[in-house]
Phi, psi and omega in degrees: 000143175276202178236153184295139176271160186215166178302138185095338179282164177251129173284128183293146175295138179216176179247136183224158176254146169240171178303342186236001173201150184246153169064050176271141182271122180297327178306321183288324178297321181291322178294329179278328187222088179220147359296151183248125173268119188243112182252125177262125175229187180287194181292156188294338176284347182292136181297330177289317174300315181298317180299317184286323177299321179293319179300315181295326177290319182288337181248015188301323178303337180284346181267092188267334190244027177188185180242172179215148174213145181246129177257136178226155178265072182222161178275135182294328185287328176288323178287340184295343181287337181235349184237123179248183184292344182246008183286319181242145178283001186219160180288143178247100186269134187247129181224066185296332179282344181071030183296311177295322181296320177289317180301320185264004177050051174279118190286158169240162180219146173268359183254111176294325178302325185273346188245346179261126171277180177300321177296317182299315181299322177298314182297317179295321181297318175295322178296321179292329175298327182269011173103002183286140175228118179281145175292137182295132184077008181295129179294141176263123181271118179278160184266169174217135175244125176236152168234126189238144171272185188295342179263004181084009178286137181281121177262333178207146185209130176218115174273123184289138176276342175222170180296338177261005186277066185221167175304136179301318180197188185287330177298321177292328175292321175298314178300323178291315175301320179294316180296326178273007181053048179255014180258158179296145179285140175278135180295144172292151181303322182288344182269354181287146181274107187293337178298328178269351181226067181302329183294333177290320180298317178296325178295320177298313179302319177294324176300317178299313181298318183294325182294325178297341180268359184229000000 
C-alpha cells in the first residue's frame, strides 16, 4: 500500500488507458487541461459512479477555468463496447487493477453503512428498482478528489468519507477553483487598452459629461 498524497506533493506521471485509446501520457493531459480536477471513484458500473459521471457530462460547460478527468476501477476494453471518444466530454481513465488507488492509499470499506451517505442510499435504492444487484461482500471503493497544476503538483486534496463525497457537478468544481483562486485574474478597468475597446473610452467621456451636470 502506498501513502496518502497531500497538498504540495507531486503525482507521478503515468500512462493510462481509456475505453477508446491506449497508452496515453498523463503528462500530456495536464499540459492540455490545467488546473486539472481529477476524481477517483468506484467502477463505472456502480450506480453512484454512473450518476456522477452523467452529472459531470451534463454540466461540463460550467467548468470554464480548468480541466476534468474521471478515474474508474474498470477495464478499458469492456467499457469500449459502450463508450466512444465522443460519448463523454471529458477523459475517462481506467485503472481496473487499482494501481493508482493503492499508490495513493485510497481506502476501501466492507461496510455499506459506513460508506453510503443519504444521497448514496437514494441512488442505490433507485438502481435496485431498475434491477441492479450488488455482489455480496463487495468492497466499497471510497473516492478521492485532486486538483493538479500542469506539473502534477497537488493544489487541493480531499479523501472522501462516503461514496458521494466528491464535487456535486462541474459547476461545483468551477466554484472550488474560484475559491482557491486558481482562475485567471480579470484585468482591472484602468489596465484595459482603450484602443481595442473604444466603447469603454466613450463610456468614460459620458461619465465625465454626466458629472458636469451634477
